[in-house]
gemmi code that builds the backbone of each chain (N, CA, C; Angstrom):
import gemmi

chains = {
    "A": [
        ("UNK", (-1.808, 11.418, 16.171), (-2.554, 12.663, 16.393), (-1.824, 13.566, 17.373)),
        ("UNK", (-0.904, 12.998, 18.149), (-0.195, 13.845, 19.102), (1.029, 14.490, 18.470)),
        ("UNK", (1.300, 14.141, 17.183), (2.446, 14.774, 16.556), (2.129, 16.220, 16.292)),
        ("UNK", (3.069, 17.045, 16.581), (2.829, 18.464, 16.310), (3.806, 18.892, 15.233)),
        ("UNK", (3.490, 18.597, 13.982), (4.365, 19.089, 12.919), (4.164, 20.581, 12.761)),
        ("UNK", (5.250, 21.205, 12.337), (5.199, 22.670, 12.340), (4.124, 23.190, 11.402)),
        ("UNK", (3.840, 22.434, 10.341), (2.836, 22.957, 9.426), (1.445, 22.930, 10.012)),
        ("UNK", (1.212, 21.958, 10.866), (-0.142, 21.783, 11.365), (-0.534, 22.800, 12.416)),
        ("UNK", (0.464, 23.366, 13.105), (0.105, 24.217, 14.245), (0.021, 25.667, 13.822)),
        ("UNK", (-0.253, 25.858, 12.513), (-0.291, 27.232, 12.028), (-1.201, 28.100, 12.854)),
        ("UNK", (-2.443, 27.629, 13.054), (-3.374, 28.463, 13.794), (-3.165, 28.345, 15.284)),
        ("UNK", (-2.624, 27.174, 15.709), (-2.476, 26.979, 17.149), (-1.466, 27.966, 17.717)),
        ("UNK", (-0.335, 28.066, 17.021), (0.725, 28.887, 17.589), (0.762, 30.270, 16.960)),
        ("UNK", (-0.336, 30.630, 16.258), (-0.304, 31.919, 15.569), (-0.052, 33.038, 16.559)),
        ("UNK", (-0.711, 32.903, 17.718), (-0.526, 33.989, 18.670), (0.860, 33.957, 19.265)),
        ("UNK", (1.356, 32.737, 19.503), (2.684, 32.663, 20.116), (3.786, 32.838, 19.088)),
        ("UNK", (3.459, 32.485, 17.817), (4.511, 32.554, 16.799), (4.971, 33.975, 16.612)),
        ("UNK", (4.017, 34.900, 16.702), (4.432, 36.290, 16.530), (5.421, 36.671, 17.612)),
        ("UNK", (5.244, 36.135, 18.786), (6.232, 36.418, 19.825), (7.511, 35.635, 19.585)),
        ("UNK", (7.364, 34.377, 19.115), (8.551, 33.535, 18.986), (9.436, 33.960, 17.837)),
        ("UNK", (8.794, 34.590, 16.832), (9.590, 34.901, 15.650), (10.244, 36.278, 15.733)),
        ("UNK", (10.077, 36.957, 16.808), (10.784, 38.256, 16.912), (12.275, 37.990, 16.912)),
        ("UNK", (12.985, 38.927, 16.358), (14.424, 38.713, 16.185), (15.087, 38.565, 17.535)),
        ("UNK", (16.134, 37.798, 17.508), (16.775, 37.449, 18.787), (17.367, 38.676, 19.455)),
        ("UNK", (17.658, 39.693, 18.653), (18.289, 40.853, 19.296), (17.321, 41.574, 20.213)),
        ("UNK", (16.022, 41.390, 19.933), (15.073, 42.090, 20.787), (14.669, 41.252, 21.980)),
        ("UNK", (15.181, 40.042, 22.082), (14.792, 39.194, 23.205), (16.003, 38.955, 24.078)),
        ("UNK", (15.715, 38.736, 25.315), (16.832, 38.437, 26.208), (17.279, 37.013, 25.998)),
        ("UNK", (18.529, 36.770, 26.262), (19.094, 35.446, 25.988), (18.358, 34.367, 26.768)),
        ("UNK", (17.869, 34.704, 27.958), (17.248, 33.670, 28.781), (15.888, 33.275, 28.252)),
        ("UNK", (15.307, 34.123, 27.368), (13.961, 33.799, 26.889), (14.002, 33.014, 25.590)),
        ("UNK", (15.179, 32.578, 25.130), (15.241, 31.876, 23.839), (14.895, 30.415, 24.007)),
        ("UNK", (13.911, 30.132, 24.859), (13.462, 28.741, 24.980), (12.306, 28.552, 24.023)),
        ("UNK", (12.279, 27.457, 23.302), (11.192, 27.242, 22.336), (9.888, 27.077, 23.098)),
        ("UNK", (8.858, 27.745, 22.589), (7.561, 27.662, 23.250), (6.988, 26.278, 22.999)),
        ("UNK", (6.632, 25.569, 24.039), (6.001, 24.269, 23.839), (4.565, 24.370, 24.299)),
        ("UNK", (3.743, 23.609, 23.621), (2.306, 23.659, 23.898), (2.003, 22.703, 25.042)),
        ("UNK", (1.226, 23.150, 26.001), (0.871, 22.287, 27.114), (-0.238, 21.365, 26.659)),
        ("UNK", (0.105, 20.082, 26.448), (-0.868, 19.173, 25.869), (-1.748, 18.516, 26.903)),
        ("UNK", (-1.628, 18.947, 28.177), (-2.556, 18.395, 29.166), (-3.815, 19.244, 29.263)),
        ("UNK", (-3.782, 20.428, 28.657), (-4.975, 21.280, 28.643), (-5.780, 20.978, 27.381)),
        ("UNK", (-7.085, 21.296, 27.392), (-7.835, 21.143, 26.136), (-7.198, 22.007, 25.060)),
        ("UNK", (-7.134, 21.467, 23.859), (-6.457, 22.160, 22.778), (-7.439, 22.495, 21.686)),
        ("UNK", (-7.037, 23.457, 20.870), (-7.828, 23.799, 19.702), (-7.193, 23.136, 18.480)),
        ("UNK", (-7.977, 22.474, 17.658), (-7.477, 21.823, 16.442), (-8.327, 22.273, 15.264)),
        ("UNK", (-7.677, 22.538, 14.148), (-8.399, 22.740, 12.894), (-8.404, 21.407, 12.173)),
        ("UNK", (-9.416, 20.618, 12.358), (-9.430, 19.296, 11.711), (-10.757, 19.082, 11.027)),
        ("UNK", (-10.674, 18.466, 9.858), (-11.895, 18.253, 9.080), (-12.806, 17.244, 9.773)),
        ("UNK", (-12.202, 16.296, 10.504), (-13.041, 15.263, 11.112), (-13.431, 15.594, 12.540)),
        ("UNK", (-12.949, 16.716, 13.101), (-13.399, 17.150, 14.436), (-13.991, 18.530, 14.261)),
        ("UNK", (-15.303, 18.636, 14.037), (-15.871, 19.958, 13.754), (-15.920, 20.865, 14.972)),
        ("UNK", (-16.007, 20.293, 16.165), (-16.084, 21.138, 17.369), (-14.902, 20.796, 18.264)),
        ("UNK", (-13.824, 21.593, 18.201), (-12.650, 21.261, 19.020), (-12.945, 21.444, 20.508)),
        ("UNK", (-11.910, 21.056, 21.299), (-12.133, 21.013, 22.747), (-12.304, 22.389, 23.363)),
        ("UNK", (-11.761, 23.406, 22.706), (-11.957, 24.732, 23.274), (-12.052, 25.736, 22.138)),
        ("UNK", (-12.663, 26.898, 22.378), (-12.737, 27.878, 21.291), (-11.360, 28.438, 20.990)),
        ("UNK", (-11.265, 29.025, 19.832), (-9.948, 29.460, 19.356), (-9.388, 30.558, 20.238)),
        ("UNK", (-10.208, 31.581, 20.451), (-9.715, 32.688, 21.268), (-10.363, 32.587, 22.642)),
        ("UNK", (-9.547, 32.339, 23.665), (-10.175, 32.312, 24.988), (-9.796, 33.500, 25.847)),
        ("UNK", (-8.821, 34.292, 25.411), (-8.593, 35.569, 26.110), (-9.253, 36.651, 25.264)),
        ("UNK", (-10.384, 37.174, 25.739), (-11.171, 38.092, 24.916), (-10.882, 39.524, 25.334)),
        ("UNK", (-10.756, 40.350, 24.316), (-10.667, 41.782, 24.622), (-12.038, 42.280, 25.051)),
        ("UNK", (-12.075, 43.534, 25.478), (-13.361, 44.058, 25.955), (-14.377, 44.093, 24.837)),
        ("UNK", (-13.913, 44.475, 23.643), (-14.841, 44.506, 22.509), (-15.405, 43.104, 22.256)),
        ("UNK", (-14.510, 42.099, 22.335), (-14.987, 40.725, 22.126), (-15.979, 40.344, 23.212)),
        ("UNK", (-15.690, 40.785, 24.436), (-16.588, 40.389, 25.525), (-17.963, 40.997, 25.334)),
        ("UNK", (-17.992, 42.266, 24.877), (-19.307, 42.880, 24.677), (-20.035, 42.181, 23.549)),
        ("UNK", (-19.264, 41.727, 22.555), (-19.892, 41.000, 21.445), (-20.490, 39.693, 21.936)),
        ("UNK", (-19.754, 39.037, 22.836), (-20.271, 37.775, 23.380), (-21.545, 38.018, 24.178)),
        ("UNK", (-21.594, 39.172, 24.881), (-22.826, 39.495, 25.598), (-23.973, 39.661, 24.621)),
        ("UNK", (-23.692, 40.361, 23.498), (-24.749, 40.569, 22.520), (-25.201, 39.255, 21.917)),
        ("UNK", (-24.271, 38.297, 21.881), (-24.616, 37.002, 21.297), (-25.652, 36.280, 22.135)),
        ("UNK", (-25.735, 36.668, 23.411), (-26.688, 35.962, 24.256), (-28.107, 36.380, 23.954)),
        ("UNK", (-28.266, 37.486, 23.224), (-29.616, 37.923, 22.865), (-30.063, 37.295, 21.566)),
        ("UNK", (-31.139, 37.851, 20.995), (-31.620, 37.286, 19.713), (-30.591, 37.537, 18.619)),
        ("UNK", (-30.348, 36.488, 17.827), (-29.291, 36.563, 16.845), (-29.668, 37.383, 15.630)),
        ("UNK", (-30.973, 37.602, 15.447), (-31.382, 38.403, 14.295), (-30.851, 39.821, 14.382)),
        ("UNK", (-30.479, 40.256, 15.643), (-30.016, 41.625, 15.784), (-28.526, 41.776, 15.501)),
        ("UNK", (-27.856, 40.672, 15.264), (-26.419, 40.773, 14.971), (-26.244, 41.120, 13.508)),
        ("UNK", (-25.306, 42.031, 13.234), (-25.008, 42.320, 11.829), (-24.140, 41.201, 11.265)),
        ("UNK", (-23.997, 41.264, 9.938), (-23.228, 40.199, 9.272), (-21.776, 40.206, 9.752)),
        ("UNK", (-21.195, 41.422, 9.907), (-19.798, 41.479, 10.339), (-19.651, 40.937, 11.752)),
        ("UNK", (-20.678, 41.208, 12.605), (-20.586, 40.699, 13.977), (-20.647, 39.181, 13.998)),
        ("UNK", (-21.513, 38.622, 13.123), (-21.603, 37.156, 13.089), (-20.284, 36.553, 12.658)),
        ("UNK", (-19.662, 37.205, 11.640), (-18.383, 36.671, 11.175), (-17.332, 36.814, 12.278)),
        ("UNK", (-17.375, 37.960, 12.992), (-16.398, 38.144, 14.073), (-16.591, 37.105, 15.160)),
        ("UNK", (-17.870, 36.776, 15.479), (-18.113, 35.741, 16.489), (-17.583, 34.389, 16.023)),
        ("UNK", (-17.786, 34.113, 14.728), (-17.261, 32.842, 14.207), (-15.752, 32.785, 14.362)),
        ("UNK", (-15.111, 33.894, 14.023), (-13.651, 33.890, 14.068), (-13.121, 33.850, 15.495)),
        ("UNK", (-13.997, 34.241, 16.470), (-13.570, 34.070, 17.868), (-13.485, 32.598, 18.232)),
        ("UNK", (-14.470, 31.824, 17.716), (-14.517, 30.415, 18.120), (-13.639, 29.531, 17.255)),
        ("UNK", (-13.526, 29.903, 15.970), (-12.783, 29.052, 15.056), (-11.709, 29.863, 14.365)),
        ("UNK", (-10.618, 29.168, 14.037), (-9.552, 29.861, 13.317), (-9.791, 29.793, 11.814)),
        ("UNK", (-9.991, 28.592, 11.298), (-10.176, 28.459, 9.854), (-11.561, 27.927, 9.564)),
        ("UNK", (-12.110, 28.354, 8.421), (-13.354, 27.746, 7.961), (-13.028, 26.448, 7.232)),
        ("UNK", (-14.085, 25.662, 6.990), (-13.846, 24.391, 6.310), (-13.190, 24.554, 4.943)),
        ("UNK", (-13.653, 25.472, 4.105), (-12.929, 25.651, 2.834), (-11.471, 26.032, 3.048)),
        ("UNK", (-11.202, 26.833, 4.060), (-9.806, 27.199, 4.298), (-8.999, 25.992, 4.740)),
        ("UNK", (-9.642, 25.137, 5.571), (-8.930, 23.937, 6.015), (-8.632, 23.018, 4.855)),
        ("UNK", (-9.611, 22.935, 3.929), (-9.473, 21.944, 2.869), (-8.657, 22.467, 1.707)),
        ("UNK", (-8.080, 23.640, 1.853), (-7.308, 24.181, 0.736), (-6.219, 23.218, 0.334)),
        ("UNK", (-6.018, 23.117, -0.972), (-4.960, 22.232, -1.443), (-3.615, 22.841, -1.148)),
        ("UNK", (-2.738, 22.013, -0.660), (-1.371, 22.495, -0.459), (-0.514, 21.966, -1.603)),
        ("UNK", (0.715, 22.450, -1.615), (1.645, 21.931, -2.625), (2.465, 20.789, -2.060)),
        ("UNK", (1.911, 20.143, -1.006), (2.711, 19.109, -0.334), (3.022, 17.938, -1.256)),
        ("UNK", (2.111, 17.662, -2.215), (2.320, 16.487, -3.052), (3.616, 16.596, -3.827)),
        ("UNK", (3.997, 17.825, -4.161), (5.260, 17.965, -4.909), (6.433, 17.517, -4.054)),
        ("UNK", (6.393, 17.915, -2.770), (7.464, 17.476, -1.873), (7.464, 15.962, -1.742)),
        ("UNK", (6.276, 15.381, -1.646), (6.192, 13.931, -1.467), (6.776, 13.216, -2.675)),
        ("UNK", (6.342, 13.642, -3.876), (6.828, 12.981, -5.085), (8.329, 13.195, -5.219)),
        ("UNK", (8.771, 14.418, -4.920), (10.202, 14.684, -4.993), (10.988, 13.809, -4.031)),
        ("UNK", (10.457, 13.672, -2.806), (11.128, 12.816, -1.838), (11.177, 11.375, -2.297)),
        ("UNK", (10.070, 10.907, -2.898), (10.049, 9.528, -3.399), (11.146, 9.327, -4.428)),
        ("UNK", (11.217, 10.227, -5.401), (12.227, 10.065, -6.449), (13.627, 10.162, -5.882)),
        ("UNK", (13.793, 11.083, -4.922), (15.131, 11.237, -4.353), (15.587, 9.940, -3.710)),
        ("UNK", (14.704, 9.346, -2.910), (15.133, 8.134, -2.209), (15.231, 6.945, -3.135)),
        ("UNK", (14.406, 6.941, -4.205), (14.596, 5.888, -5.203), (15.967, 6.014, -5.843)),
        ("UNK", (16.353, 7.263, -6.153), (17.671, 7.463, -6.737), (18.778, 7.038, -5.796)),
        ("UNK", (18.606, 7.402, -4.528), (19.628, 7.000, -3.552), (19.733, 5.493, -3.470)),
        ("UNK", (18.575, 4.809, -3.482), (18.601, 3.346, -3.459), (19.316, 2.802, -4.681)),
        ("UNK", (19.090, 3.461, -5.833), (19.792, 3.012, -7.024), (21.290, 3.119, -6.872)),
        ("UNK", (21.748, 4.205, -6.257), (23.192, 4.357, -6.055), (23.707, 3.260, -5.144)),
        ("UNK", (22.960, 2.992, -4.082), (23.395, 1.941, -3.157), (23.495, 0.601, -3.884)),
        ("UNK", (22.505, 0.305, -4.726), (22.502, -0.989, -5.417), (23.652, -1.068, -6.400)),
        ("UNK", (23.927, 0.040, -7.119), (25.051, 0.014, -8.051), (26.355, -0.219, -7.294)),
        ("UNK", (26.522, 0.472, -6.169), (27.753, 0.317, -5.387), (27.910, -1.134, -4.917)),
        ("UNK", (26.775, -1.730, -4.516), (26.821, -3.132, -4.088), (27.266, -4.041, -5.219)),
        ("UNK", (26.720, -3.771, -6.439), (27.071, -4.679, -7.532), (28.527, -4.552, -7.892)),
        ("UNK", (29.155, -3.422, -7.551), (30.578, -3.271, -7.876), (31.461, -3.802, -6.755)),
        ("UNK", (31.092, -3.513, -5.515), (32.026, -3.772, -4.410), (31.632, -4.934, -3.517)),
        ("UNK", (30.404, -5.430, -3.629), (29.948, -6.407, -2.640), (29.748, -7.780, -3.260)),
        ("UNK", (29.162, -7.822, -4.456), (28.768, -9.122, -5.012), (29.980, -9.997, -5.302)),
        ("UNK", (29.872, -11.315, -5.068), (30.969, -12.220, -5.425), (30.985, -12.439, -6.933)),
        ("UNK", (32.018, -13.133, -7.445), (32.057, -13.379, -8.891), (30.848, -14.197, -9.342)),
        ("UNK", (30.472, -14.010, -10.613), (29.280, -14.653, -11.146), (29.475, -16.162, -11.185)),
        ("UNK", (28.492, -16.946, -10.691), (28.664, -18.402, -10.738), (28.724, -18.896, -12.183)),
        ("UNK", (29.496, -20.005, -12.410), (29.642, -20.479, -13.785), (28.367, -21.094, -14.316)),
        ("UNK", (27.426, -21.385, -13.423), (26.182, -21.991, -13.881), (25.310, -21.007, -14.645)),
        ("UNK", (25.697, -19.742, -14.711), (24.905, -18.770, -15.459), (25.409, -18.603, -16.889)),
        ("UNK", (26.533, -19.220, -17.222), (27.027, -19.087, -18.598), (26.079, -19.762, -19.561)),
        ("UNK", (26.035, -19.238, -20.791), (25.121, -19.798, -21.796), (25.465, -21.245, -22.101)),
        ("UNK", (26.778, -21.524, -22.164), (27.170, -22.896, -22.517), (26.710, -23.868, -21.439)),
        ("UNK", (26.926, -23.460, -20.189), (26.498, -24.334, -19.100), (24.996, -24.533, -19.139)),
        ("UNK", (24.258, -23.442, -19.374), (22.796, -23.544, -19.342), (22.302, -24.434, -20.466)),
        ("UNK", (22.914, -24.354, -21.639), (22.424, -25.208, -22.724), (22.743, -26.664, -22.421)),
        ("UNK", (23.928, -26.933, -21.818), (24.236, -28.329, -21.445), (23.252, -28.826, -20.388)),
        ("UNK", (22.872, -27.905, -19.477), (21.922, -28.287, -18.428), (20.574, -28.667, -19.046)),
        ("UNK", (20.136, -27.842, -20.033), (18.853, -28.132, -20.674), (18.905, -29.454, -21.431)),
        ("UNK", (20.048, -29.711, -22.099), (20.161, -30.973, -22.851), (20.073, -32.166, -21.898)),
        ("UNK", (20.716, -32.031, -20.743), (20.663, -33.131, -19.777), (19.240, -33.335, -19.274)),
        ("UNK", (18.512, -32.216, -19.053), (17.125, -32.348, -18.610), (16.288, -33.074, -19.665)),
        ("UNK", (16.497, -32.746, -20.943), (15.726, -33.414, -21.984), (16.132, -34.876, -22.105)),
        ("UNK", (17.425, -35.181, -21.913), (17.851, -36.574, -21.962), (17.204, -37.381, -20.854)),
        ("UNK", (17.061, -36.758, -19.677), (16.461, -37.471, -18.549), (14.948, -37.499, -18.636)),
        ("UNK", (14.393, -36.849, -19.658), (12.937, -36.804, -19.852), (12.242, -36.215, -18.619)),
        ("UNK", (12.722, -35.058, -18.219), (12.076, -34.348, -17.107), (10.684, -33.932, -17.545)),
        ("UNK", (9.683, -34.212, -16.702), (8.308, -33.744, -16.959), (7.833, -34.133, -18.367)),
        ("UNK", (7.783, -35.418, -18.687), (7.512, -35.771, -20.085), (6.061, -35.636, -20.501)),
        ("UNK", (5.145, -35.430, -19.532), (3.733, -35.483, -19.887), (3.193, -34.105, -20.208)),
        ("UNK", (3.423, -33.140, -19.310), (2.897, -31.804, -19.564), (3.967, -30.730, -19.467)),
        ("UNK", (5.183, -31.114, -19.161), (6.228, -30.132, -18.873), (7.182, -29.978, -20.028)),
        ("UNK", (8.468, -29.810, -19.661), (9.425, -29.364, -20.661), (9.708, -30.435, -21.705)),
        ("UNK", (9.820, -31.716, -21.261), (10.140, -32.743, -22.246), (8.959, -33.033, -23.158)),
        ("UNK", (7.748, -32.663, -22.727), (6.593, -32.860, -23.606), (6.632, -31.870, -24.758)),
        ("UNK", (7.367, -30.774, -24.604), (7.389, -29.762, -25.647), (8.549, -29.990, -26.622)),
        ("UNK", (9.384, -30.967, -26.368), (10.543, -31.234, -27.226), (10.201, -32.401, -28.152)),
        ("UNK", (10.485, -32.234, -29.416), (10.236, -33.294, -30.389), (11.491, -34.155, -30.475)),
        ("UNK", (11.434, -35.397, -29.953), (12.643, -36.213, -29.855), (13.097, -36.752, -31.207)),
        ("UNK", (12.108, -36.947, -32.123), (12.542, -37.469, -33.431), (13.281, -36.395, -34.210)),
        ("UNK", (12.728, -35.210, -34.199), (13.339, -34.180, -35.042), (14.441, -33.421, -34.309)),
        ("UNK", (14.504, -33.562, -32.989), (15.563, -32.849, -32.283), (15.338, -31.356, -32.236)),
        ("UNK", (14.103, -30.932, -32.036), (13.809, -29.492, -31.964), (12.548, -29.308, -31.136)),
        ("UNK", (12.236, -28.048, -30.816), (11.026, -27.761, -30.053), (9.808, -27.981, -30.944)),
        ("UNK", (8.745, -28.452, -30.308), (7.511, -28.696, -31.072), (6.882, -27.416, -31.557)),
    ],
    "B": [
        ("UNK", (-39.389, 17.377, 12.267), (-38.568, 16.390, 11.567), (-39.001, 15.003, 12.008)),
        ("UNK", (-39.881, 14.365, 11.274), (-40.275, 13.021, 11.671), (-39.662, 12.048, 10.680)),
        ("UNK", (-38.470, 11.608, 11.008), (-37.819, 10.604, 10.154), (-38.280, 9.228, 10.583)),
        ("UNK", (-38.311, 8.289, 9.645), (-38.676, 6.925, 10.049), (-37.537, 6.314, 10.868)),
        ("UNK", (-37.915, 5.464, 11.812), (-36.902, 4.855, 12.667), (-36.032, 3.916, 11.828)),
        ("UNK", (-34.710, 4.016, 11.938), (-33.875, 3.164, 11.092), (-33.883, 1.725, 11.572)),
        ("UNK", (-33.383, 0.834, 10.738), (-33.304, -0.576, 11.114), (-32.265, -0.741, 12.206)),
        ("UNK", (-32.694, -1.310, 13.312), (-31.777, -1.438, 14.432), (-31.230, -2.848, 14.574)),
        ("UNK", (-31.949, -3.821, 14.077), (-31.550, -5.211, 14.314), (-31.484, -5.979, 13.020)),
        ("UNK", (-30.883, -7.126, 13.119), (-30.906, -8.047, 11.987), (-30.087, -7.591, 10.807)),
        ("UNK", (-29.110, -6.710, 11.043), (-28.355, -6.181, 9.900), (-27.442, -7.242, 9.322)),
        ("UNK", (-26.781, -7.992, 10.211), (-25.899, -9.050, 9.727), (-26.699, -10.126, 9.017)),
        ("UNK", (-27.870, -10.485, 9.599), (-28.676, -11.528, 8.983), (-29.106, -11.104, 7.592)),
        ("UNK", (-29.466, -9.826, 7.462), (-29.894, -9.359, 6.138), (-28.740, -9.444, 5.156)),
        ("UNK", (-27.545, -9.056, 5.596), (-26.400, -9.090, 4.700), (-26.076, -10.520, 4.285)),
        ("UNK", (-26.134, -11.431, 5.271), (-25.819, -12.829, 4.968), (-26.828, -13.427, 4.015)),
        ("UNK", (-28.141, -13.074, 4.222), (-29.155, -13.632, 3.331), (-28.898, -13.251, 1.898)),
        ("UNK", (-28.294, -12.056, 1.721), (-28.001, -11.620, 0.359), (-26.704, -12.225, -0.153)),
        ("UNK", (-25.683, -12.206, 0.670), (-24.349, -12.531, 0.163), (-24.003, -14.003, 0.212)),
        ("UNK", (-24.560, -14.755, 1.154), (-24.169, -16.162, 1.247), (-24.526, -16.975, 0.008)),
        ("UNK", (-25.764, -16.877, -0.532), (-26.024, -17.657, -1.755), (-25.070, -17.284, -2.877)),
        ("UNK", (-24.769, -15.970, -2.984), (-23.841, -15.561, -4.036), (-22.474, -16.174, -3.790)),
        ("UNK", (-22.040, -16.156, -2.552), (-20.717, -16.687, -2.234), (-20.653, -18.165, -2.558)),
        ("UNK", (-21.693, -18.898, -2.139), (-21.681, -20.336, -2.408), (-21.693, -20.622, -3.897)),
        ("UNK", (-22.515, -19.841, -4.627), (-22.580, -20.080, -6.070), (-21.235, -19.830, -6.718)),
        ("UNK", (-20.601, -18.719, -6.333), (-19.317, -18.391, -6.947), (-18.268, -19.434, -6.617)),
        ("UNK", (-18.260, -19.890, -5.351), (-17.269, -20.887, -4.973), (-17.490, -22.175, -5.754)),
        ("UNK", (-18.756, -22.566, -5.862), (-19.067, -23.791, -6.604), (-18.666, -23.664, -8.071)),
        ("UNK", (-18.966, -22.490, -8.635), (-18.593, -22.257, -10.027), (-17.089, -22.333, -10.203)),
        ("UNK", (-16.362, -21.734, -9.277), (-14.904, -21.760, -9.379), (-14.397, -23.197, -9.333)),
        ("UNK", (-14.976, -24.005, -8.421), (-14.523, -25.383, -8.307), (-14.832, -26.162, -9.574)),
        ("UNK", (-16.042, -25.974, -10.103), (-16.419, -26.713, -11.315), (-15.550, -26.289, -12.482)),
        ("UNK", (-15.304, -24.980, -12.581), (-14.464, -24.500, -13.675), (-13.068, -25.083, -13.578)),
        ("UNK", (-12.521, -25.104, -12.348), (-11.174, -25.665, -12.183), (-11.164, -27.131, -12.580)),
        ("UNK", (-12.208, -27.867, -12.160), (-12.238, -29.296, -12.466), (-12.176, -29.518, -13.964)),
        ("UNK", (-12.990, -28.762, -14.722), (-13.093, -29.079, -16.141), (-12.069, -28.380, -17.003)),
        ("UNK", (-11.346, -27.398, -16.444), (-10.289, -26.788, -17.236), (-8.915, -27.304, -16.853)),
        ("UNK", (-8.754, -27.834, -15.644), (-7.423, -28.231, -15.212), (-7.342, -29.729, -14.949)),
        ("UNK", (-8.176, -30.228, -14.049), (-7.948, -31.608, -13.607), (-8.316, -32.605, -14.693)),
        ("UNK", (-9.438, -32.371, -15.389), (-9.817, -33.348, -16.419), (-8.811, -33.398, -17.566)),
        ("UNK", (-8.370, -32.231, -18.103), (-7.335, -32.311, -19.144), (-6.064, -32.989, -18.638)),
        ("UNK", (-5.722, -32.745, -17.364), (-4.495, -33.352, -16.850), (-4.633, -34.869, -16.797)),
        ("UNK", (-5.792, -35.329, -16.319), (-5.999, -36.780, -16.249), (-5.955, -37.383, -17.647)),
        ("UNK", (-6.557, -36.669, -18.606), (-6.567, -37.172, -19.972), (-5.155, -37.214, -20.531)),
        ("UNK", (-4.368, -36.171, -20.255), (-2.997, -36.131, -20.765), (-2.188, -37.294, -20.217)),
        ("UNK", (-2.338, -37.573, -18.918), (-1.588, -38.686, -18.329), (-2.044, -40.011, -18.925)),
        ("UNK", (-3.358, -40.158, -19.123), (-3.863, -41.424, -19.669), (-3.326, -41.641, -21.077)),
        ("UNK", (-3.359, -40.549, -21.880), (-2.872, -40.686, -23.258), (-1.395, -41.019, -23.281)),
        ("UNK", (-0.636, -40.379, -22.409), (0.804, -40.626, -22.400), (1.088, -42.088, -22.101)),
        ("UNK", (0.441, -42.629, -21.088), (0.790, -43.989, -20.675), (0.178, -45.056, -21.555)),
        ("UNK", (-0.772, -44.663, -22.414), (-1.298, -45.668, -23.362), (-0.201, -46.131, -24.314)),
        ("UNK", (0.593, -45.174, -24.785), (1.612, -45.500, -25.797), (2.996, -45.565, -25.182)),
        ("UNK", (3.135, -45.823, -23.913), (4.426, -45.701, -23.251), (5.128, -47.049, -23.237)),
        ("UNK", (6.345, -47.036, -23.701), (7.168, -48.240, -23.624), (8.329, -47.914, -22.700)),
        ("UNK", (8.349, -48.538, -21.520), (9.336, -48.158, -20.520), (10.736, -48.572, -20.937)),
        ("UNK", (10.854, -49.775, -21.584), (12.182, -50.254, -21.964), (12.794, -49.339, -23.020)),
        ("UNK", (11.968, -48.959, -23.992), (12.468, -48.080, -25.054), (12.942, -46.761, -24.455)),
        ("UNK", (12.154, -46.253, -23.499), (12.528, -45.000, -22.844), (13.837, -45.158, -22.090)),
        ("UNK", (13.979, -46.288, -21.412), (15.201, -46.530, -20.652), (16.403, -46.578, -21.583)),
        ("UNK", (16.249, -47.271, -22.692), (17.392, -47.359, -23.610), (17.760, -46.005, -24.177)),
        ("UNK", (16.761, -45.202, -24.469), (17.053, -43.854, -24.975), (17.843, -43.071, -23.954)),
        ("UNK", (17.418, -43.166, -22.696), (18.133, -42.434, -21.659), (19.533, -42.999, -21.468)),
        ("UNK", (19.657, -44.324, -21.629), (20.987, -44.927, -21.431), (21.949, -44.430, -22.484)),
        ("UNK", (21.473, -44.397, -23.740), (22.340, -43.922, -24.812), (22.738, -42.484, -24.583)),
        ("UNK", (21.840, -41.701, -23.994), (22.169, -40.294, -23.781), (23.200, -40.119, -22.682)),
        ("UNK", (23.406, -41.196, -21.855), (24.487, -41.136, -20.879), (24.131, -40.492, -19.567)),
        ("UNK", (22.865, -40.551, -19.172), (22.474, -39.902, -17.922), (22.551, -40.846, -16.737)),
        ("UNK", (22.796, -42.143, -16.970), (22.808, -43.070, -15.843), (24.224, -43.278, -15.350)),
        ("UNK", (24.329, -43.633, -14.059), (25.627, -43.993, -13.501), (25.777, -45.493, -13.368)),
        ("UNK", (24.643, -46.226, -13.331), (24.728, -47.666, -13.105), (24.975, -48.417, -14.404)),
        ("UNK", (24.505, -47.844, -15.516), (24.770, -48.491, -16.813), (25.398, -47.471, -17.731)),
        ("UNK", (26.318, -47.935, -18.570), (26.932, -47.063, -19.540), (26.222, -47.220, -20.875)),
        ("UNK", (26.387, -46.246, -21.757), (25.798, -46.424, -23.100), (26.394, -47.662, -23.781)),
        ("UNK", (25.614, -48.377, -24.612), (26.096, -49.565, -25.310), (27.226, -49.149, -26.235)),
        ("UNK", (28.269, -49.904, -26.201), (29.378, -49.521, -27.062), (30.571, -49.094, -26.267)),
        ("UNK", (30.421, -49.009, -24.940), (31.599, -48.659, -24.133), (32.094, -49.891, -23.398)),
    ],
}
model = gemmi.Model(1)
for chain_id, residues in chains.items():
    chain = gemmi.Chain(chain_id)
    for i, (resn, *xyz) in enumerate(residues, 1):
        res = gemmi.Residue()
        res.name, res.seqid = resn, gemmi.SeqId(i, " ")
        for name, pos in zip(("N", "CA", "C"), xyz):
            atom = gemmi.Atom()
            atom.name, atom.element = name, gemmi.Element(name[0])
            atom.pos, atom.b_iso = gemmi.Position(*pos), 0.0
            res.add_atom(atom)
        chain.add_residue(res)
    model.add_chain(chain)
structure = gemmi.Structure()
structure.add_model(model)
structure.setup_entities()
């Protein structure tokens, strides 16, 4: 939860991002330090499982906002619809439907999965060419058939196993 | 809003009263099924095999096939 991926802080750094994204030519060289969020202060989060974050979204209010907050202290029936929406947007950045919007992240995930599967395939092919020792002779068909014949001669597993399935009189599988 | 007070106690006991008999029955059924599908046929297979088993004949067959080191096939 303490990870701050760039996608997640969309609303958090919205106010600072506008300052951070100004072109470098308009900023002095000494100010090109990346803005970091002070995580010891209460933070605002847009999270589906935390409906009431630690602090409201906008805490520096303009005068118009302040007068609106004063009006909020009175009866709410006197607030117009636009004022109610403005008050909501003061406290919260995104609504629940906005938070739950589907992203196209799954495409990146699936693409990443396939990419790394492909890379693993390349690694495995390279290993089979440059790393593996020569094939043991016990894998040859001739060796394997001689091995099976010896197992049947020794009557391995004669009751329920392999020798039980071999017909000794006819010399073939049952 | 007068909601009825929810159940505060005895939740585990209630769950166990429901699930334990089922668990015991299923375990018992599994054991009985295993006994009659696996162990009984296996015992029968072994009994049938050894009813008609001639150890000397088996030994001679293996000897002729040449798998022993202590005895050679007859004829060598």
